[in-house]
N, C-alpha and C positions, 0 to 999 in steps of 0.2 A: 819642221812644223812644231810649234809649241804644244806640249802634251796637255797643258792645262786648258782644254777646250771649254770647260764649264764656265770659265771666266770670260770667254769670248762669246759674241753673239752667234746665234744659230739661224740659218735660213730655213724657213718652212715653206716648201713649194706646194701651193694649192693646185689641185687639178679638179677631178670630179669628186671632191670631198668637201663641199662647201658648207661645213658645219663646225661647231665648237665642241659639242658633246660627243663622247665616244670617238675621239679623234686621236689615234695613237701617235701619229707623227707630231701633231701639235703638242701633245702632252710630253713627249720625249724632248722636243725642242725647247720647251719652257721649263724643263726640270730644274729644281733648285733655284728658281728665280732667274735663270739665264735669260738675257735679252733675246727677243725673237724678231726676225725680219720676215713677215709673211709676204710672199710674192705670188701673184697670179700672172701667168704668161700666156698671152694669146699666141700660140705656137704657129709657125709657118709651115709645118709639115703634115697637116691634116688631123692632128690631135685636137680635142676640144669638142664643142657641140657638133652634132651630126647634121643639122639642117637649120633652115630658117626659123621654124617654130621653136626649136630648142635654143637658138640664139636669143630670141625674145625672153625666154625663161631665164637664161644665164644672166642677162642684163639685170632683170629684176632681182635675182638671187644675189648677185654681187653687191647691189645697192644695200640689201638687207644685211649682208655679212660684213660689209665695210663699216656700217654703223655699229654693229655688235662688237667688232674688234676695237673700234674707237672707244666704246664704253669701258672696255677692259684695259684701256691704256695703250693700245697698239694701233698700227696703221698698215693696211694692205697696200703693197706697192704693185701697180699695174704696169706691165711691160709687154711689148710685141716683138716677136722675132725668134731667133734661135735660142733654145733654153740653155744650152751649155755656155754660150758666150754671155748671156744675161746673168746667169748665176755666178759666173766668175767675176764679172764686173761688179755686181752687188757685193760679193765677198770682199773685193778690193776696197770698195767704198765704205764698208761697215766694219771691216776687220773680222768678219765671220770666218770660222774655220771648220764648220760642220753644216751639212745640208740634210734635211729630213723630208721624206714624203711618204704618202700612202700608195701602195702598189696599184698598178693598172694591169688588166688582164687581156686587153685587146691587142692585136698584133702590132699596130703602129705604136701604141703606148709602150709595149714591152721593148720594142726595138729602140725607141728613143731613150727609155730609161736605162737600158743596158749600156748604150753609148755614153750617156751622161755620167752614169755611175763610174764606169771604167776610167773615163777621162779625168774626173774630179779626184778619184783616188790616186791616180798616177801623179797628180800634182800635190798630194799630201793632205787632201781634205778628208775629214771623217764623213762618210755617207751611209745613211741607214734608211731602209724602207720597211714599211709595216703592213701587216694584213688588216683587213677590216672592211673592204669594199664588197666582198662576198663572204659567205659563211664558211667556206672551205678553201684550202689551197690546192689548186688543180695539179700542181707538180708533185704533191705528196699523196693525193687521194687516188688509189689504184685498185684494180680488181685483183682477185687471187692469183691471176696469171701475170700480174705486173703491168698490165696495160690500162688504158683509160676506159671508163664506162661508156657504153654506146646505147644503152636502154635505160629509160628513166626508172622503172620499178626497182631493179636491182640497185640503182644509184640511191634511191630514196631509202631502201632497206639498209644499205651500208651506211648512209649518212646518219640514219636514226640510231644505228648501233655504235658507230665509230666516232662521228664528228663531235667535237666539243665546241660549243659556241660560248666564247668568253663573255662574262658579264660586261655590260657597257661601262665605259669610264665616265666619271663625272667631268663636266666642263671646268676649265681653269677659272678661278675667281678673279685673277688679275694677270696681265701680261706686261712684261717690261720691254721697253723699246731701247734700241741702241742709241749711243750718244750722237752718232752720225747717221742721218736718214738719207737714203737715195732719192733721187727725183722719181716722180711717178707720172705715168700717163693718166688720162681721165677715161671714164667709161665712154664719154663722147668720142674720144680718139679711137676707141675700138670699133665704133660704128656697127654695133651689133643689131640694133633695131632703130631705124630712123623715124618710123611712124608716118611716113609719107609714101604711099597711102597707109592709113592705119588698119592694115589687114588683120591685126591681132586684137581688134577691139573686143571681140567676143570672149577672148581668153580671160580678160580681167573679171568678167562676171562669174567665172567658175573657179579660177585658181588664185591662190595666195602663195606665190613662190617664196622660198626661204625656209630656214630652219624652224622658225616659229610656226609657219604654216604647216610644215610637216608634222610637228608635234601635235598641233591642234587637230589635224585630220586623223592622225593615228588614234587619238583619244576619242574622237567622234565615232570612228569605226568600232572601237572596243565597246563603247557605251551603247551605241544605237544600232549597229549593223551586224557585228560579228556572230551573234547567236542565231542569225537567220541566213548566214552566208552560204552554207552548203545548199540550201533549198531554193534560194532566190538569185544566186549570182549569175545565172544564165539568162535572166530576164532584163533586157536593156532599158525598159521603162521604169525600173525600180532602182532606188539608191541602195544597192546591195553589194557593192564592191568596195575595196579599201581605198582606191584612187591614190595609192602610195607610189605607183610606178614612176611618175615624174620626179618625185622627191628622191627616190632611189637612184634615178638615172644620173643626177648631178651630185649625189652624195650629201644631200641636205639632212639626211637621216641615215644611220647605218642599218644594215639588215639585222645586225645583232640586237639593236635597240628594239626593232619590231618583233623579232623572235622572242625575246624575253618578255616584252610587254604582253604579247598575246598568250604566251605559255603560262604566265603567272596570273593572268586575269581570272578572277574567281567566278565571273558572271558568264563565262563562255563554256559551253558543254564540250565533251570530248569529240563529238562528231564534227562540229563546226571548227573547233580548234585544229584538228588534224587536217581537215580539208584546206584551211587557209595556209597552214605551215607547209603543206605539200606544194601549194602554188608558189609560195615564197622560195622553196627549194628548187622549183622548176627553173627559176632565174639562175640559180647556181649551176644547175645541169646545163643550161645554155652556155654559160661561161666555161664550164668544163669542156664542152664540145668545141667552142671557139679556141680555147687554149691549145687543144690538141689538133685542131683543123683550122689554121689561121685564115684560110681562104673560104670560110664558111659562107660568106655573103656573096661570093662570085662563082663558086664551083659546086656542082652537084655532089653531095655526099655519096650518093649511089651513082657511079659512073655510067650505068646503063642509060640514064636520062640524058647523057651527052648527045645522043642521036635523036632525041625527041624533036619533032618538027613543029616549032612554035609559029604562031601567026604574027604577021607584021602589020596588022590592021591598026593604023594610028588613029583613025576616027573612033574606033571602038575603045581604044585605050583612053583617049581624051574624054569620051563619054563616061567611062568608069571613074576617072579622076574627078569629074564634075558632079557625080551623082545623077547621071542622066541615062541609066541603062534600061529603064522601063520596069525594073523589078524593085518595088518599094523598100524592102528590107535592106537591099544592097545600097540603094540610093540614099536612104536615111543614114546609114553608116558613113558613107563617103561625105555627106554633107555635115554630119557631126564632126568628122575629122577636120574638115576645113574650118568650121565655125569655132570648135572648142579646142582643136589641137590634140584631140584624144578620141578614141573610139572604143565602145564596149567590146570586151574580149570575144564574146559569142559572135557579135556582128563582124569582128575582124576576120574570124574564120570563114564566115559566110561570104564576105566581100572578097577575100583572098581566093576561096574556092571558085567563085564566079569568074574572076579574072583569069585564073589558070586553066580551069576545066571547061567553063562555058565559052569563054572567049579565046582560049588556047594561047594566051599571051604569057611569055616567059615570066616565071615567078620573080626573077631579078628586077624586072621593071616595077613590080609591086613593092618589092623591098626598098628600092630607091625612093619611090614616092612616099612610103611610110616614114622613112628616115628623115625626109625633108619636112614633113607636115606634122609629125607627132612631137608633142612636148616631152613625151617619155621615150623618145628614140634611144635605142640601146643596141650597141653593135652585136651583142650576143643573142638577146631575146628576139630581136627583129629577124636576124638571119635564120636562127634555128626554127622559129615559128613559121616563117615562109616556106622553108624546106619541109617542115612537118606537114603543112597543108598540101604541098605539091606532091608529097609521096616519095620524094627523093632524098629525104634527110634521115638522121638517126632516129630510131624508134618512131618512124613517121606513120601517119595514117595511110593506109593503102591508097594508091591512086584511084582505084575504083570507088572509093568513098567520096562521092560527089554530092555536095549539099544541094538539095532542092530548095531554092529561095522561097517559094510559096509555102512549102511545108514548114521550113524553119521559121518563117515569119509567123505562121499560124500557131506554132507550138510555143514559141518564146515571146511573142508579142500578140497574144490572142485577141486583145481588144483594140489593137492598132495604135495604142497611145504613143509608142516610140516613133512610129512612122508619122503620125500627125504632128509631133513636135518638130520634126526636121523637114517634113514635106507638107507645108501648109496647104498647098493646092489640092491635096487629097483629104483634107481634114473632115470634109462632110460626107465622105464615103462610109457606109456601114462596115462594121468589122468583118462581116461575111465576105466582102469584096476588096478590102483595103490592101491585101497582099497579092492580089491578082486583078487589078482594075481592067486589064485587057480581056478578062472573061466576064466582066459585069454586063448585065443587060444595058442597052442604050438608054432606057428610061432612068435607070439608077445613076448612070454617069451624068445624064443631063440634070437631074435633080441635085446632084452633088456639085455641079458646075465644073465637071471634068470633061475636057475634050482631048481625047488621045491624039497625039501628034502635034498638039498646039499647047495646051496648058500642062500636059504631062506626056513624056515620050512613050511611044510604043516600044515593046521589048526589042532590044538589039538582036537577040537570037531567040529561037524556040528552045526552051530548056531541054525537052526530051530529045530533040534532034542534036542539040549541042552535046548532050551527055553521050549519045551514041557515037558522035564524031570523036570525042575525047577517048572513049574506050577503044575505038578502032586504032587511034594513034598510039595508045599504050600497048595494044597487042603487037604493033609493028616493032616495038623495041624489046619485047619480052624474049624474042629469039626462040 
């Protein structure tokens, strides 16, 4: 292999890092004006978008990114199949002798990357991977005893004391292309989203996928939302969250960019700044857990729950997925998920608790549904959060913490604005009854045009009885 690799093109393998700014692999590949061959591979081994909603987002994001690369003088090559074979073929076609990428931290991604890196190096290629998709390196970040962190608060304290978040890198002003360009598939070949039927129509009203959309949303958050974040973030009817999670999920913005922008913003007070940064680091904690427990999405962290007797009521499960449980705050969340591809975090906890503890349905069923329907589907955050609600995960809420959907609705959506937005059939109910229409007097229901069992379902279960049933089942596994 010729040692003068700087004169040869370099392959930059894109994955969940669909950005130009603060992209360490891209910066390294283009160093000293070296020609870059950017390639996105639709892998055949389960890597990539987690579900249908995220496939819609990926298609929109790739469109934006391809246009940005072309403005810089480059062209993204699209390929489908086995990454190793594709990278070797592209290297042969372009004369590339080096391959660069940003690291992945999910089990399938790690497995693929190890295999590809070893095989390419065996054949004489220079292969380098870079940090930047999360704020810390899980393999290096350890407790005083040398093991992984299992509780968030010590993780946050250690992170605050030890972790250094590098300043974001500026985007390249120009990219050089190789003299020989490989053939590329088209986005239509990927068949990510056909639009027949156009089930993602509602997504377009809310989201602007891509790096520009990420930067605009971050600035909006800093200017308009951040300084009321701590006090209002739990109220789903208010625009009081960052909405950065979908952009982070596909790497359209780096967490370091967000960290530094929020840390350095002079208009954010210390209380709101700390609360937001803690939530950003919770994502890192989830990846820390996944890195050290690769089966986090399928296996109880706490093995005691392996003996838990889950319900197999498919009708109840389907009613939950469709927002037809009879509990308005739960149903509003599930309908928001289907319409917008996203659900407010407080309502995610309420809806998850209802599935697991009121309906006694395995948390893994919920995790699967969320990963298919969320535009911000994330292998670490999704699995860790579902286990947290179920009580079987690391640093989890105890199982006996069972959300009361009526009380949660009254506390966090006191005027019913969130419920009315997503359940229009309840829009005329007064706030006093909107979170428990099944307890409203007949005259109130009639005046609001609500007929239980017809225009809006009766509750699937009685919450008090369901709570007692769940606690009894938990007692059975406590031993």
